[in-house]
Structures are given as structure tokens and as C-alpha cells.
Backbone as a ProteinNet text record, in pm:
[ID]
protein_1_A
[PRIMARY]
MESASNANETSISTIGFGFCDQTGKRILMQEDSVVLPESFTKALSKEGKIVDIIFREAKKESEQSNGRQWAENFDRSGGNLYIVTSGTVSEEETTVLFTKPFLETHKLIPTTPFEKGKLSDSNRAKIESFKGWKVKDSHSLVKLSGNRSIFLVEFELKGDSALASLVVVGSDKILYKDFPAKYDETSTWSVDDGGQFGWEYYKILAVLEYEGKIELITDWVGAEGYNATYMQEEGQTFKVIKEGYRYTSPL
[TERTIARY]
84.3	0	87.3	51.5	130.8	121.7	236.9	238.1	184.1	143.1	87.8	189.6	318.2	421.3	444.2	446.6	464.2	345.8	224	103.5	109.5	156.8	167.5	271.6	385.7	489.1	436.4	357.3	298.8	203.7	120.6	25.8	98.1	209.2	284.6	337.1	382	442.7	341.6	213.8	112.9	4.4	25.4	-64.1	23.1	-13.5	66.6	-19.7	42.6	-27.5	38.7	-43.8	8.7	-90.4	-75.7	-169.3	-177.8	-280.7	-303.5	-299.4	-308	-311.8	-454.2	-473.8	-605.9	-709	-665.1	-759.4	-803.6	-729.6	-759.9	-714.9	-629.2	-586.7	-440	-363.9	-222.1	-195.6	-116.9	-88.2	62.5	105.7	244.5	246.4	326.1	346.4	491.1	511	645.4	694.4	724	773.2	904.1	1012.9	1144.2	1159.7	1077.2	1093.2	1028.2	953.6	885.1	986.5	998.5	1095.9	1041.2	914.2	851.3	732.2	756.3	644.5	542	585.6	492.6	392.9	415	321.8	193	194.2	72	-10.2	-126.8	-208.6	-350.9	-384	-518.7	-510.8	-616.3	-625.3	-769.9	-788.6	-922.5	-975.4	-1092.7	-1151.1	-1214.9	-1252.3	-1315.9	-1455.7	-1510.8	-1639.9	-1621.4	-1496.7	-1470.7	-1468.8	-1449.6	-1442.2	-1299	-1273.5	-1139.8	-1126.9	-1019.7	-992.8	-855.7	-835.5	-709.9	-606.9	-481.8	-371.3	-254.6	-162.7	-43.5	77.4	187	309.2	372	410.6	469.3	619.9	663.5	805.7	835.1	965	1012.3	1042.5	958.9	965.3	1052.6	1143.6	1230	1161.2	1194.7	1139.2	1210.9	1133.3	1189.1	1247.4	1347.7	1404.4	1302.5	1199.5	1095.4	984.9	995.6	893.8	892.6	771.1	758.9	749.2	766.2	766.5	630.2	524.9	388.4	342.8	287.4	242.6	92.3	60.7	-78.8	-88.8	-212	-235.7	-167	-168.4	-112	38.8	105.1	250.1	286.2	188	207.3	317.8	311.7	407	550.3	569	704	751	661.1	692.6	754.2	823.6	883.2	816.1	843.7	787	756.3	695.3	653.4	524.1	529.6	416.1	328.3	196.4	98.1	-8.1	-60.8	-170.1	-296.5	-405.2	-534.4	-597.2	-620.9	-673.5	-824.1	-885.8	-1032.1	-1077.8	-1174.7	-1224.3	-1126.2	-1145.6	-1058.1	-1042.8	-939	-919.7	-939.9	-954.3	-986.7	-867.9	-893.7	-789.7	-755.2	-852.3	-832.4	-776.6	-834.6	-796.3	-666.5	-604.1	-487.3	-527.5	-447.2	-474.8	-421.3	-502.7	-462.3	-438.6	-319.8	-282.3	-269.7	-304.9	-302.2	-232.5	-182.5	-137.2	-249.6	-238.7	-339.7	-348.2	-235.1	-243.8	-317	-301.9	-372	-522.7	-572.7	-716.8	-772.2	-684.8	-729.9	-757.6	-700.2	-718	-793.3	-815	-884.8	-1011	-1124	-1252.5	-1292	-1324	-1370.1	-1516.4	-1546.5	-1682.6	-1750.3	-1866	-1936.4	-1975.8	-1967	-2006.9	-2115.2	-2194.3	-2299.6	-2280	-2282.3	-2267.8	-2372.3	-2329.9	-2416.8	-2383.2	-2407.7	-2351	-2429.3	-2549.4	-2628.9	-2672.5	-2608.9	-2644.8	-2574.3	-2628.9	-2570.7	-2566.2	-2478.6	-2476.1	-2608.9	-2655.6	-2774.1	-2736.5	-2836.8	-2811.3	-2741.2	-2780.2	-2720.7	-2574.2	-2543.2	-2404.3	-2318.6	-2378.7	-2307.5	-2269.1	-2363.7	-2338.5	-2230.8	-2233.8	-2133.1	-1993.5	-1985.5	-1856.1	-1802.8	-1889.7	-1846.7	-1800.2	-1868.6	-1832.5	-1698.7	-1679.3	-1556.8	-1436.3	-1453	-1340.1	-1313.9	-1417	-1400.5	-1393.8	-1449.3	-1455.8	-1599.9	-1642.4	-1777.3	-1778.3	-1873.6	-1883.7	-1931.9	-1858.8	-1897.6	-1986.5	-1947.4	-2024.3	-1983.7	-2067.5	-2036.4	-2075.7	-2001.2	-2024.6	-2020.7	-2127.2	-2133.8	-2056.4	-1992.5	-1916.2	-1980.8	-1984.3	-2043.2	-2115.1	-2204.5	-2269.6	-2208.4	-2203.9	-2155.4	-2265.5	-2241.8	-2335.1	-2332.1	-2431.8	-2435.4	-2471.5	-2546.4	-2592.1	-2474.3	-2369.7	-2251.9	-2237.1	-2185.3	-2163.6	-2030.9	-1972.7	-1846.2	-1868.8	-1821	-1836.2	-1700.3	-1694.4	-1589.6	-1652.9	-1590.4	-1644.1	-1545.5	-1595.5	-1514.2	-1556.3	-1458	-1484.7	-1457.9	-1521.2	-1496.7	-1351	-1293.9	-1156.6	-1143.9	-1028.4	-990.6	-866.9	-888.9	-777.9	-726.5	-597.2	-544.8	-532.6	-594.6	-594.3	-716.5	-691.7	-799.6	-803	-920.8	-935	-1046.1	-1014.5	-1114.6	-1091.8	-1196	-1182.6	-1260.7	-1200.4	-1271.8	-1334.7	-1467.5	-1539	-1622.9	-1602.8	-1686.9	-1786.5	-1913.9	-2019.1	-2095.3	-2096.7	-2172.4	-2266.2	-2348.2	-2444.9	-2376.2	-2256.2	-2189.5	-2065	-2007.4	-1886.3	-1864.2	-1778.7	-1740.1	-1587.4	-1535.6	-1391.9	-1347.8	-1225.6	-1178.4	-1040.6	-1022.4	-888.2	-879.3	-800.9	-795.1	-695.2	-729.8	-641.5	-624.7	-539.2	-516.1	-426.2	-442.5	-361.4	-361.4	-266.1	-263.7	-332.3	-435	-514.6	-431.8	-447	-386.3	-484.6	-515.2	-617.8	-575.8	-447.9	-400	-383.5	-311.2	-281.1	-288.7	-396.7	-412.9	-380.5	-461.7	-437.1	-349.3	-353.3	-269.8	-239.2	-148.2	-106.1	-223.7	-241.2	-342.4	-484.6	-517.1	-653	-748.4	-697.2	-782.3	-835.5	-767.9	-812.6	-931.3	-967.3	-1080.6	-1030.7	-1094.7	-1052.4	-1078.5	-1184.9	-1216.1	-1262.7	-1374.9	-1423.2	-1447.4	-1479.2	-1507	-1382.9	-1264.6	-1140.7	-1091.2	-1167.9	-1129.6	-1219.2	-1158	-1234.6	-1204.6	-1309.2	-1293.7	-1278.9	-1159.8	-1138.6	-1189.4	-1167.1	-1210.9	-1224	-1315.7	-1331.2	-1314.2	-1230.3	-1203.8	-1225.6	-1231.8	-1241.5	-1130.5	-1058.7	-949.2	-956.6	-977.8	-989.3	-1091.8	-1204.7	-1315	-1299.5	-1191.6	-1168.1	-1177.2	-1211.6	-1228.7	-1093.3	-1075.3	-960.3	-1011.1	-940.6	-979.6	-864.4	-898.1	-801.7	-860.6	-787.7	-841	-748.3	-803.8	-729.6	-763.2	-660.9	-681.3	-611.7	-691.3	-638.3	-603.9	-480.4	-436.8	-401.6	-352.7	-319.4	-205.4	-117.4	0.7	3.9	-90.2	-84.7	-188.8	-176.4	-269.4	-195.9	-256.9	-201.1	-293.8	-247.6	-325.3	-281.3	-376.4	-346.6	-421.3	-349.4	-408.1	-398.5	-511.9	-513.8	-600.3	-566.6	-636	-692.4	-809.3	-871.3	-780.9	-762.5	-684.2	-746.4	-815.3	-890.2	-1003.8	-1011.4	-1113.4	-1057.8	-937.3	-875	-833.8	-771.9	-715.1	-565.1	-490.6	-345.1	-304.4	-224.6	-178.5	-72.1	-95.2	-2.9	86.3	27.9	106.4	48.7	137.9	96.7	170.8	108.4	172	134.2	232	206.8	246.7	164.4	202.2	184.4	283.8	291	217.5	118.5	37.1	15.5	105.1	88.2	68.9	-32.8	-59.9	62.7	82	196	167.7
-120.3	0	124.6	224.4	346.5	428.5	474.5	555	692.7	764	899.1	993.4	980.2	1069.6	1046.9	918.1	888	935.7	923.6	970.2	1120.5	1193.7	1338.4	1378	1306	1334.8	1310.5	1205	1176.8	1287.7	1334.7	1441.3	1569.3	1601.5	1722.4	1718.8	1602.9	1592.5	1570.8	1553.7	1526.3	1633.1	1744.3	1859.2	1983.4	2078.2	2198.8	2322.3	2439.1	2567	2654.8	2730.7	2819.9	2930.7	2991.8	3095	3089	3150.7	3138.4	3274	3268.7	3391.4	3443.9	3550.5	3613.6	3530.8	3430.4	3344.6	3223.5	3194.4	3075.5	2947.3	2959.5	2842.5	2805.5	2892.9	2864	2881.4	2791.9	2791.3	2791.1	2865	2857.4	2805.6	2703.1	2651.4	2679.4	2762.2	2806	2729.7	2602.7	2518.4	2452.9	2492	2438.8	2293	2247.7	2112.4	2004.3	2044.1	1946.3	1874.6	1743.6	1665.2	1626.8	1590.6	1548.2	1638.1	1755.1	1846.2	1787	1693.1	1632.3	1538.9	1506.1	1417.7	1489.8	1623	1699.1	1707.3	1642	1631.1	1682.9	1731.6	1779.9	1912.1	1990.5	2115.8	2140.1	2231	2265.6	2382.3	2365.5	2471.2	2578	2689.6	2796.5	2758.2	2648.6	2597.4	2489.3	2463.3	2362.2	2220.7	2205.2	2072.4	2044.2	1920.9	1880.9	1896.6	1964.1	1981	1922.1	1890.4	1830.3	1937.7	1910.6	2000.1	1916.2	1980.5	1912.8	2003	1944.8	2020.6	2058.9	2186.5	2233.9	2255	2330.5	2359.5	2427.3	2431.7	2509.7	2649.3	2744.5	2879	2970.2	3044.9	3136.6	3271.1	3334.3	3465.9	3573.1	3666.2	3776.1	3883.4	3954.6	4066.9	4178.4	4179.9	4282	4246.8	4131.1	4090.1	4184.4	4215.6	4299.7	4216.6	4085.4	3997.7	3957.3	4010	3975.8	3846.7	3759.5	3629.5	3636.1	3705.6	3723	3725.8	3728.5	3714.8	3822.8	3948.2	4058.4	4045.3	3968.3	3951.4	3810.7	3736.8	3595.9	3576.9	3651.1	3630.1	3661.7	3741.1	3776.8	3690.7	3606.4	3523.4	3390.1	3328.5	3198.5	3089.1	2963.3	2849.3	2735.8	2631.2	2519.9	2558.8	2559.6	2604.4	2486.6	2502.6	2401.8	2463.6	2383.1	2424.1	2350.6	2424.5	2363.2	2313.9	2184.3	2126	2107.5	2126.2	2120.4	2218.5	2306.1	2402.6	2515.3	2587.5	2697.4	2696.5	2764.1	2780.4	2926.9	2956.9	3091.9	3185.8	3303.4	3405.6	3466.2	3476.5	3544.2	3451.5	3334.3	3245.2	3171.6	3122.5	3037.4	2910.8	2869.5	2748.3	2627.6	2522.9	2399.2	2291.7	2230.2	2126.1	1992.3	1884.4	1750.9	1653	1545.8	1432	1329.3	1235.5	1130.6	1046.3	1005.2	926.1	997.2	1128.8	1202.3	1187.8	1208.9	1203.6	1061.7	963.2	824	784.6	857.3	823.9	930.5	1047.4	1157.3	1191.9	1185.6	1210.7	1356.9	1420.3	1559.1	1563.3	1638.9	1648.8	1774.1	1761.2	1879.5	1975.3	2105.1	2207.4	2296.2	2356.4	2448.8	2580.3	2693.8	2822.8	2836.9	2895.3	2907.4	3040.3	3148.8	3277.7	3356.2	3315.5	3394.2	3314.8	3200.2	3119.2	3164.6	3128.4	3157.6	3028.6	3026	2912.5	2900.5	2778.8	2758.1	2787.5	2815.1	2843.6	2726.7	2604.2	2486.8	2470.8	2489.9	2477.8	2592.1	2708.8	2822.2	2790.8	2734.6	2699.3	2590.9	2492	2385.8	2443.2	2534.1	2593.6	2678.2	2758.6	2842.2	2756.6	2647	2559.2	2490.6	2445.2	2372.4	2465.3	2585.2	2675.7	2761.4	2785.2	2873.1	3019.7	3051.6	3189.1	3218.8	3341.7	3382.8	3420.5	3365.6	3394	3537.1	3610.9	3746.7	3743.4	3664.6	3656.8	3530.4	3488.6	3372.8	3402.4	3344.1	3366.9	3233.1	3198.2	3071.1	3079.3	2968.9	2962.6	2867.2	2736.9	2638.3	2529.1	2459.9	2340.2	2217.6	2108.4	1981.2	1877.5	1760.2	1650	1604.6	1527.9	1475.5	1579.7	1681.3	1785.6	1854.4	1885.9	1953.2	2090.4	2184.6	2320.5	2373.2	2468.2	2528.5	2675.9	2719.4	2857.3	2918	3050.1	3124.1	3184.4	3163.1	3211.6	3310.5	3428.6	3528.7	3533.8	3540.6	3541.5	3679.7	3704.7	3829.8	3833.4	3951.7	3966.8	3929.2	3875.6	3855.2	3941.6	4063	4156.4	4188.9	4161.5	4181.9	4050.3	3944.9	3814.8	3804.3	3774.9	3760.8	3617.3	3572.8	3437.1	3431.2	3366.3	3330.8	3183.7	3114.6	2972.2	2938.3	2854.1	2789.9	2666.1	2652.3	2546.9	2464.1	2334.6	2242.3	2181.2	2212.2	2167	2050.9	1938.4	1822.3	1776.5	1679	1630.3	1550.1	1493.7	1408.3	1471.1	1574.3	1635.4	1773.4	1850.4	1982.9	1986.2	2032.9	2039.7	2185.2	2212.2	2350.1	2368.5	2483	2532.5	2673	2688.6	2815.3	2913.3	3042.1	3149.7	3246.5	3211.8	3301.8	3417.3	3531.1	3648	3747.2	3837.7	3948.1	4066.6	4119.5	4226.3	4352.3	4406	4533.3	4602	4727	4795.1	4815.1	4796.7	4808.7	4672.3	4582.4	4451.6	4343.8	4266.7	4158.7	4024	3978.3	3849.6	3862.5	3978.1	4001.1	4150.2	4183.8	4322.6	4410.5	4520.2	4621.5	4565.7	4473.8	4419	4500.4	4607.8	4692.7	4625.2	4520.4	4448.6	4358	4338	4253.4	4129.5	4015.5	3893.1	3901.2	3966.9	3980	3849.8	3797.7	3667.4	3661.5	3776.4	3776.4	3746.7	3752.2	3725.5	3582.7	3502.5	3364	3272.5	3190.4	3107.1	2958.6	2877.7	2732.3	2694.6	2652.7	2613.9	2472.9	2383.5	2244.6	2175.1	2080.1	1991.3	1849.2	1772.1	1635.4	1539.3	1411.8	1308.3	1208	1173.7	1077.4	983.4	856.5	755.1	794	847.9	883.4	1014.8	1089.6	1216.8	1333.1	1449.6	1569.4	1636.9	1685.7	1767.2	1896.6	2006.1	2135.6	2199	2265.1	2349	2489.2	2583.7	2718.8	2823.1	2940.9	3054.2	3176.5	3240.7	3355.1	3476.2	3574.8	3693.4	3800.3	3848.4	3956.9	4079.2	4182.6	4307.1	4289.7	4189.8	4174.8	4045.3	3953.4	3829.2	3727.7	3608.9	3497.8	3384.5	3330.5	3216.2	3096.2	2996.9	2875.2	2769.3	2693.7	2594.1	2463.8	2354.3	2220.7	2158.7	2121.7	2070.1	1945.2	1862.3	1736.2	1727.5	1666	1643.1	1558.4	1603.4	1527.9	1550.5	1450.4	1467.5	1565.6	1670.4	1773.2	1898.3	1886.6	2001.4	1966.3	2062.5	2039.9	2063.4	1969.9	1980.5	2032	2137.8	2193.9	2101.8	2057	1967.3	2043.1	2141.1	2216	2355.7	2453.4	2591.3	2647.9	2743.2	2812.2	2958.8	3045.7	3190	3252.7	3345.4	3422.3	3570.2	3643.8	3788.5	3864.5	3944.4	4020.4	4164	4217.4	4354	4453.7	4540.5	4639.1	4726.1	4756.9	4841	4987.2
0	0	0	-81.5	-93.4	35.3	85	207.1	179.4	289.5	275	214.7	257.7	205	57.2	15.4	-126.1	-208	-151.3	-221.1	-241.7	-139.6	-151.7	-255	-257	-355.4	-496.2	-511.5	-642.1	-683.5	-589.7	-620	-660.8	-591.4	-622	-764.2	-808.7	-941.1	-1052.4	-1017.3	-1120	-1128.1	-1059	-1068.7	-1074.2	-1160.7	-1176.9	-1190.6	-1175.3	-1185.8	-1292.3	-1363.2	-1466	-1497.2	-1614	-1659.6	-1810.9	-1865.3	-2009.3	-2078.2	-2211.6	-2290.5	-2298.9	-2374.6	-2381.4	-2456.5	-2532.1	-2604.7	-2522.2	-2415	-2336.4	-2403.1	-2506.2	-2583.2	-2562.4	-2497.8	-2470	-2320.3	-2264.7	-2121.2	-2099.3	-1997.3	-1952.2	-1809.4	-1784.6	-1649.5	-1611.8	-1511.3	-1473	-1351.1	-1369.9	-1261.8	-1304	-1240.6	-1274.9	-1235.8	-1140	-1087.1	-1174	-1275.6	-1359.8	-1448.4	-1430.3	-1505.9	-1642.3	-1647.2	-1772.6	-1804.3	-1861.4	-1890.3	-1985.5	-2069.9	-2165.2	-2097.2	-1969.6	-1898	-1860.4	-1863.7	-1835.7	-1963.6	-1961.2	-2081.9	-2063.8	-1943.2	-1914.6	-1837.5	-1847.6	-1772.2	-1734.2	-1638.6	-1592	-1674.5	-1734.9	-1817.2	-1729.4	-1790.4	-1714.1	-1667.5	-1722.2	-1675.4	-1568.9	-1530.3	-1429.2	-1482.7	-1612.7	-1673.9	-1719.5	-1758.4	-1800.9	-1952.4	-1995.8	-2138.9	-2170.7	-2298.4	-2342.7	-2375.6	-2338.1	-2371.4	-2424.1	-2492.6	-2542.8	-2520.5	-2474.3	-2450.5	-2583.9	-2597.3	-2722.9	-2710.6	-2608.2	-2595.6	-2461.8	-2427.6	-2313.8	-2367.1	-2332.1	-2388.3	-2301.8	-2364.3	-2290.8	-2268.3	-2156.5	-2125.3	-2205.6	-2258.4	-2336.3	-2245.4	-2294.2	-2218.7	-2201.5	-2283.4	-2275.6	-2175.1	-2110.7	-2013.9	-1895.2	-1846.4	-1726.8	-1599.3	-1610.8	-1494	-1444.3	-1505.5	-1461.6	-1527.4	-1445.8	-1495.5	-1522.4	-1629.8	-1668.8	-1821	-1871.1	-2014.5	-2097.8	-2048.8	-2126.2	-2147.1	-2060.3	-2071.8	-2119.7	-2167.1	-2201.7	-2305.7	-2415.1	-2524.5	-2484.8	-2379.5	-2335.5	-2217.9	-2165	-2048.7	-2090.1	-1994.1	-2018.3	-1938.1	-1975.1	-1904.8	-2000.7	-1949.4	-2033.8	-2104.7	-2236.3	-2317	-2357.8	-2332.3	-2369.8	-2459.4	-2548.6	-2636	-2593.9	-2577.5	-2543.7	-2672.9	-2683.2	-2806.9	-2805.1	-2688	-2681.1	-2574.3	-2609.4	-2513	-2487.7	-2377.1	-2337.2	-2185.4	-2137.3	-1994.1	-1958.2	-1829.3	-1784.9	-1800.3	-1854.1	-1867.4	-1733.1	-1643.1	-1515.3	-1407.8	-1393.7	-1284.1	-1313.7	-1209.4	-1225.9	-1299.6	-1396	-1471.4	-1395.6	-1387.2	-1319.2	-1424.4	-1419.7	-1514.7	-1442.9	-1514.1	-1455.1	-1548.6	-1488.5	-1567.2	-1572.2	-1663.8	-1674.4	-1547.7	-1487.4	-1363.6	-1250.3	-1241.2	-1136	-1152.3	-1272.2	-1294.9	-1292.1	-1304.8	-1293.9	-1149.1	-1054.7	-913.1	-834.1	-893.7	-826.8	-905.9	-840.1	-905.5	-891.5	-1003.6	-1002.2	-959.9	-853.7	-801.8	-857.9	-921.9	-974.9	-862.8	-890.8	-794.2	-854.6	-766.9	-807.6	-733.7	-804.1	-734.7	-624.6	-513.2	-396.2	-329	-401.5	-365.8	-260.5	-226.3	-131.7	-9.8	11.3	126	252.4	364.7	494.5	576.8	674.7	765.4	839	858	940.6	1085	1168	1308.8	1377.3	1340.8	1405.7	1367.5	1238.8	1196	1250	1257.9	1317.9	1462.7	1536.1	1676.3	1687	1598.1	1598.6	1573.8	1477.4	1443.1	1557.6	1617.8	1730.2	1847.5	1871.6	1981.4	1954.5	1832.8	1797.7	1793.6	1735.3	1718.3	1842.3	1921.5	2035.9	1995.3	1881.6	1829.7	1790.6	1807.6	1769.2	1620.4	1545.1	1402	1380.1	1299.5	1261.7	1138.6	1038.6	914.9	839.9	746.2	662.4	518.7	427.8	284.7	212	145.1	74.1	-56.7	-94	-219.1	-319.1	-285.5	-377.2	-298.9	-369.6	-316.2	-383	-307.1	-357.6	-345.2	-401	-382.5	-237.3	-198.9	-62.8	40.8	0.2	92.9	162.8	85.5	138.2	73.2	150.4	100.9	153.4	79.5	120.4	149.3	265.4	309.9	345.2	342	409.5	534.2	647.4	774.8	836.3	871.8	939.7	1086.3	1173.8	1317.8	1377	1491.5	1563.3	1610.9	1613.1	1659.5	1806.7	1841.8	1981.6	2005.1	2049.4	2060.1	1921.3	1894.9	1760.3	1683.4	1735.3	1667.4	1576.6	1451.2	1353	1302.2	1262.8	1211.6	1107.3	997	896.4	863.7	819.7	788.2	661.9	581.5	472.5	533.1	519.9	591.3	494.4	498.4	422.3	519.7	500.1	591.3	528.5	596.5	553	661.5	631	730.5	840.1	810	907.8	969.3	903.7	959.6	898.4	966.2	919.5	911.5	798.6	776.1	769.5	816.6	825.7	762.4	698	662.8	720.6	827.4	900.4	838.7	850.4	808.8	926.9	1022.7	1136.3	1093.7	1156.7	1122.1	1238.2	1236.4	1331.5	1265.8	1333.3	1272.6	1249.2	1130.3	1092.1	999.2	1024	944.8	799.4	769	631	564.6	632	573.4	681.1	679.6	777.4	715.1	621.6	556.3	433.3	368.6	251.1	239.5	151.3	134.2	92.8	163.2	130	128.2	220.1	223.1	309.8	370.9	453.3	577.8	621.1	740.3	716	588.6	551.8	477.6	503.1	435.2	284.9	246.3	103.7	42.2	91.5	45.6	-103.6	-166.2	-310.5	-394.2	-331.7	-404.3	-385.3	-315.4	-289.5	-373	-456.8	-549.8	-529.4	-541.7	-546.3	-693.6	-733.3	-873.1	-899.6	-805.5	-823.5	-689.3	-684.1	-568	-619.8	-551.2	-593.6	-477.5	-511.3	-409.8	-434.2	-326.7	-336.2	-216.9	-244.3	-140.2	-33.9	-80.3	8.3	81.2	52.6	119.2	20	73.2	-7.9	-33.2	-154.4	-190.4	-252.8	-230.2	-283.8	-359.9	-469	-539.9	-540.6	-481.1	-463.2	-525.2	-546.5	-600.4	-516.3	-460.9	-371.3	-431.7	-469.2	-536.3	-433.9	-438.1	-351.7	-433.9	-368.1	-437.3	-536	-510.4	-595.1	-674.5	-648.5	-723.5	-682.6	-741.5	-719.9	-650.1	-545.6	-475.3	-493.6	-567.2	-589.7	-489.7	-437.2	-334.5	-363.4	-349.5	-358.4	-219.8	-161.5	-24.7	-14.4	85.3	105.7	247.7	259.3	389.9	477.3	602.1	699.9	836.8	887.3	1011.5	989.2	1071	1053.4	986.3	933	868	725.6	657.7	526	531.4	478.2	472.2	334.9	331.6	205	145.9	22.2	-46.7	-144.4	-211.1	-309.4	-324.5	-343.3	-366.9	-488.2	-552.4	-664.1	-660.2	-680.7	-676.6	-809.7	-856.1	-975.4	-949.5	-988.3	-961.7	-1069.9	-1028	-1124.2	-1080.7	-997.8	-945	-1058.6	-1048.6	-1154.8	-1182.6	-1308.2	-1348	-1317.4
[MASK]
+++++++++++++++++++++++++++++++++++++++++++++++++++++++++++++++++++++++++++++++++++++++++++++++++++++++++++++++++++++++++++++++++++++++++++++++++++++++++++++++++++++++++++++++++++++++++++++++++++++++++++++++++++++++++++++++++++++++++++++++++++++++++++

């Protein structure tokens, strides 16, 4: 049986992050650690479905590049270049790339937008009891099968201690990914966030299932860039397996 550490190493090498051009048909993945770039043959479309891609070449960065990893600087950027052969990927969000072995063992779970939902009183009470923090507000993100939903929950400050959590609420359990921070009216969770978590800038790119456990791929937009995260359920929390950052600070 494959060990947890080996499984995580496999996941790291079979999922990647990048960005696309303005057409959504070309992708750059800027990961120096990728040994076999041609092994990545699938990507996540802007509709949350799987599309086919093919590796074209290792593209060099132009001297005219402004260093921004976004569509407007695509032609001047360097990295592993892929062509989307079916469908398109999102110009705005971080592009997620997969190998065939990854998708053979990880099931993509369909999601439904759930933008105006709130935590029920009972779930709110459960969360407050478990975390020991009073809920300030909650923001729904998506619904899943099995009567499950994903929320961002903001808690009341405890002095200068701030806390927000990504919460997966199900009928049998609640899972958490915490974002603790020291409160600052200018920059608490990210640069220039005004002391607000900014739930509208946090996106669920994909939800997967692996060996009966939930996995999440998220994209968090800050003032200077995008932070993509791949995490796996572990107990009542989520363990971060892989992260990718791309710099997009306005010129």
C-alpha cells in the first residue's frame, strides 16, 4: 500500500499551476521542478471541466517581459508552453494542469454556485463551539453533492488576533482550513486588504475526491498576485499539499 508521504509526492508531481493567454488556448506553467512536462495532458476549463492540452516547448522569457504572470505579458513570459486542443481555460484564474495518472485516481466532483447562502443556526453553533470563536459573518461559495456546502467564515476579533476559515459543511462532519492572522487595518491576511478577508477574491477552482476524502483546489487573489493551493482532507482540517504563486501587481 502506498504511504501517505509517497502519495503526496505523487500528487505534487502530477498537478501543476500556470496561466493562459487572452484566447484561453495557450498555457504557460512556470515550474522548474517538472521533469517530464509532456506528462501533463489535461487542464481545468473555465467551466470547471477537463480539457485536453499538449506540450509544445520550453519557452524562454523575453528581455521585454515585465515579470507579470498574466495574459497581457504571455508572449514575453517563459515556461513550459501548452496548447489547449479542446475548449478553453480561464484568462483570469490560475490554470490547473493535470497528468493522466492524477485524474485516474482523483474524481472531479461537480459544484454548483451558492452565492447567497448563509450558515444555518445549528451549523453556526457547531462551528463556534468547535473553534471557540464567535462567528462574525459567513459567505457561501459552492454546493456539492451529498448535501454539502463550502463557506468562508469570518470570526470576531480577539484583541489583535484575527481568524477566517474555509469550511466544508456536511451532514456528518465539518472540515476547516484556518487562516489566522494578526489584525492590521492596512494589511491583515494580505497586502493592502484593509483588514478585511475579502471573500469575493477567494475562489474554489475544483473539488475532488481521493480515497473517500475531499480535496480542494483554490485561487486567492491579492493586491500583488494569485495564490493557488491544492489541499487534502486530513482529520477535521485540510493539509496543504502544493501551492503556486504568480505575480500580477498592476503596473
